[in-house]
C-alpha positions in Angstrom: 71.7 153.9 167.9 74.6 151.7 166.8 72.5 150.2 164.0 71.7 153.6 162.5 75.3 154.8 162.8 76.4 151.6 161.0 73.7 152.4 158.3 75.1 155.9 158.0 78.7 154.7 157.7 77.9 152.0 155.2 75.4 154.1 153.3 73.0 151.2 153.8 69.4 152.2 152.9 67.8 149.0 154.0 69.4 149.2 157.4 68.3 152.8 157.8 64.8 151.8 157.0 64.9 149.0 159.5 65.9 151.4 162.3 63.1 153.8 161.2 60.5 151.1 161.3 61.6 149.9 164.8 60.8 153.3 166.4 57.3 152.2 167.1 58.6 149.3 169.2 60.6 151.7 171.4 57.5 153.9 171.7 55.3 151.0 172.7 57.9 149.9 175.3 57.9 153.4 176.8 54.1 153.6 176.9 54.0 150.2 178.7 56.7 151.3 181.2 54.8 154.6 181.8 51.6 152.8 182.6 53.3 150.2 184.9 55.1 152.9 186.8 52.1 155.1 187.1 50.2 152.1 188.6 53.0 151.4 191.1 53.0 155.1 192.2 49.3 155.1 192.7 49.4 151.8 194.7 52.1 153.1 197.1 53.2 156.7 197.3 56.5 155.6 198.7 57.4 154.4 195.2 57.0 157.8 193.6 60.6 159.0 193.8 62.1 155.7 192.5 59.5 155.3 189.8 60.0 158.9 188.6 63.7 158.3 188.2 62.9 155.2 186.1 60.4 157.1 184.2 62.9 159.8 183.3 65.4 157.2 182.3 62.8 155.5 180.1 61.8 158.8 178.5 65.5 159.6 177.7 65.9 156.2 176.1 62.7 156.8 174.0 64.2 160.2 172.9 67.4 158.4 171.8 65.2 156.2 169.7 63.6 159.3 168.2 67.0 160.8 167.4 68.1 157.5 165.8 64.9 157.7 163.6 65.9 161.2 162.6 69.3 160.0 161.6 67.7 157.2 159.6 65.6 159.7 157.7 68.7 161.7 157.0 70.5 158.6 155.7 67.5 157.9 153.4 67.7 161.5 152.0 71.5 161.3 151.7 71.3 158.1 149.6 68.2 158.8 147.6 68.1 162.6 147.4 64.4 162.4 148.3 63.0 163.1 151.8 61.2 160.2 153.5 57.6 161.1 153.2 56.0 158.1 154.9 54.2 158.6 158.1 56.6 158.1 161.0 55.7 155.1 163.1 54.5 156.4 166.5 53.3 154.4 169.4 54.1 156.7 172.3 50.7 157.1 173.8 51.7 158.6 177.1 50.3 162.0 176.2 46.8 160.5 176.1 47.2 157.9 178.8 44.9 158.1 181.8 44.4 155.7 184.6 41.4 155.9 186.8 42.4 156.5 190.4 40.2 154.4 192.8 38.0 156.6 195.1 38.2 155.9 198.8 34.9 154.7 200.3 32.9 157.4 202.0 
């Protein structure tokens, strides 16, 4: 967030693009966290409350990254007068993540 605000203040196009390109790193970290926490919750239901709190924290941080990316796109437009038309980097795969839950023996 600080990087994109610095880019805005300095009208620094390269810095804004760097923030925009790093969004996929934040998305990938959140997807990894989601998978890990889901596994912990499945292994021991006593972990569910704690893991859900961490999951919500992680999602909020991921959303901050998305907002920083929006600001970077605005900085690009502010400097160039042209909207950023490139495909936004996206690696948040949690909407399509599935983990097979082991079946208990019968």
